[in-house]
N, C-alpha and C positions, 0 to 999 in steps of 0.2 A: 669796365674795372666794377667789381662787385661794391655794394654799398657797405658802409661800416657795420650795419646789421644783418649784412650777408642774404638779405632778402633779393629778390629778382625783379627784374623789370620785364614787362612783358607788353608786346604791340601786337595788334590783331589788324590784318589787312584783308577785309571781307566787305563785298558789294552788299550783301544782304543784310540791311540794317537791323531785321529781328535776331539773326543769328549774331551779329556783331555784338549788339546788346546782352544777348543771353550769355555767351561766352564772357564779356567783361564783366558782367556780376559775378560769375563763378570765380573769377579770380581775385576781383575786389573783397570777396568774402573770406578769401584765404589769406592769412596773415603772413605767410610764406612770401608774399609779392608787396613789392613797395609803388610799383606805378604799372597802370594798366592804361595804353593809349589805345584808339581805334581810328581806322582809315578807312575810307571806302574805296580807295585804289592806290596804285603804287605811286602815280603822279602826287597825289595828295600826301602820302607817307613820306616822299623823298624831298618834298618842298619843308618839311618840318626840321628846323635845325635841332630840334631835341632827340632826333630818331636814334642818334647813335648812342645815347645813353640806355639804350635797351640792351639786355642780355639775348632775349629770344624773340623772334617774330614768328606768328602764325599766319600763313598766306594761302588765300585762296589760288587755285591754280587758273582759274577761269574768271579773270578779271576783267572789266571794261579798260579799252586802252591797253596800256602795257600789260603782258600775260605775267601770271606768277613765275612762270619759268624764265623771262627776260628779268624779273624783279630780283630773282636769286642772283643772277649774274650780276647786275647792277650792285647788289648788297655785298658779294664777294669782291668786288672792286673797290666800293668804296667806303665799305663797314665790313672788313673781313672778321671782326672779332665778334659780330652778332651771329647766332645760330638760327636757321631757319627751318620750320617745320611746314611741309606743305599740306594741306587740306583739299579735299575733292569729294563731290557726290558719289561717283563712281571710281571703282578701281581699274584706271585705263592704262593698260601695260605701256603703250607708246608714252604718254605723260608720265608715268610713273619714274621709267628708265631716263627721260629727258631732264625731269626735275632732280633726279639723283645727281646725273652727270652735270649738272649745272652748278651744284654745289649744297642741295639741300641735305640737312642730316636726319630727316625723318620724313614719314608719309601717313596722313591719317583720313580716315573717311569723316566726313562731318557727322556721321550717325554716333560718333564716339560719345560715351558718357561723360559727365561732369569729372567723375573721378579718373577716368582714363585720359582726359585732357589735360589735366593737371598733372598727372603722373609721366605723361610724355614729356611736357616742359622741364620738369625735374630731372627726368632720365636723361634728355637731351644735354643739359647744362651739365651733368655727371659724366658725359663722355658716352653716352650711348646713342644709339639709332631708333628711336621708337618707330614701330610701323602698326598700323591696324592689323589684326589677324589674317583678314581676308588679302590684304596687299602682300603680306608676308607671303602667305601659300601661294599667291599668283607669281611672285618672283621665283621661288621655289620651283613650282611647276615648269615655268618658262627654261629656268636654268637646266633642269632634268632632262628636257626635251630637246634642248640644244646640245647637251652633252651626248646624246643618242645620235644626232645626226653626225655621218661621216663628214670629214673635210674633203671639200671638193678641190679638184687641181686649180681651178678657177679662182680660188679664194687667196690665192697668193698676192699680197699688195706690193705694188713698187715702192721704191724707198720715198718717192713723193708723198706717194698716196698714205704710206705710214706715219709720214711727217704731217700730214694734215689731219688724219684720224687722231694722232695723240693731241693736236691742239684743239680739235674737236672736244676731246676729252677734259680738256682743260676748261671748257665753258667759253671758249672764245667766238665771237661772231664770223661771219663769213668775210666781212670786209676788213675785220682785224687781222684774220689770216693772211688774206690776201696782201696786206700793207708788209706784215713781216716776212712774207716769202718773195714779194714782188711780182705777185701775180696778180691779173684783172679778176674783177667779182664772177665773170662768165667763166674765167679759167678755173678758179675754185669750184664753181658749181659742176663743170665740166667732171672734174677728179672726183667730187663728192658722189657724182650719178655712178660712175665707175666703182667707187667704192661699194656704194649700196648694191650694185649688181653682183660684183664678185662674192660679197657677203652674204648675199640673198636676205637683205633687210630693207625697211622701208622709212628708218626714222634715224636721226642722230643718236638717240638713246640707244636704240636696238645696234647700230653700227658699232659703238663705243663699247657697249655691253659685249658683243660678241668678240670685237678686237682684244679686250682684255682677258676674256674667257681662253680665247685660241693663242694668247700671249703673244699677238701680232703687234700689240703696243704695251708699254709699261704703265702702271698707274701713275696718275698725275700727282698724288700726294704721298 
C-alpha cells in the first residue's frame, strides 16, 4: 500500500556492498522515495519482517545462496504486491528469460546511470516494464530469430507436456509441479527433457518463451 505522501519504498538486494551503497545513496537523495532498505542476500531480506512494506525491489540475479530468479519466485508467492526489477552485469539471454518468466517486471544492466535507475523504478510502479536498451535489443533479436525458424513436426507437445510447460510458465518449481500432477521428481525431469528436445531449447526461460510464441500454452497472467 502506498504511503500517505505517495512516496515509494525501495529495497535493494545486492551482494556487492559498494554498488549497494551507491544505489542506496541515489534513492536517499531523491525525495520521491520514503524508504530505502539494503540486503546482501535473499536470505537476509526474507528474514526481515519489514520487507513487505516495500513497493519495488531491485535484485541482483547472481546472488550467494538463493539466486535472484528463485528470489523472484519466493516474492511472487509471499509478497505478490511487490514489483521486482532484476539487475545483472551482462545481458545473458537464458537468465533474462528465466527471470521474466519467474515474475520480474523489468531487467537492468548494472552499468545503468543513476537517472535510468530511478526512472526504471518509477516506470515499473506506473505499470511499465523497464529494460536496458541492450537487453531489449537482445530479446527482440531472439524473438525475430525464432519467428524465422520453421516449426518442426517434433515440436508438437503431448497434453501432459503442455500441462507441465504451462506450470513452468507460472514459475512453479519441479517439486511443486510433481505434487500437483502426482508425478515423481524424476518423472517431471523426464517430461521436461522431452519438452526441451522437442522445442530445441536449453532452459526453462527459452522453453516458456517458445511455448508462448508458438501458442502451445497460454500466458500465465
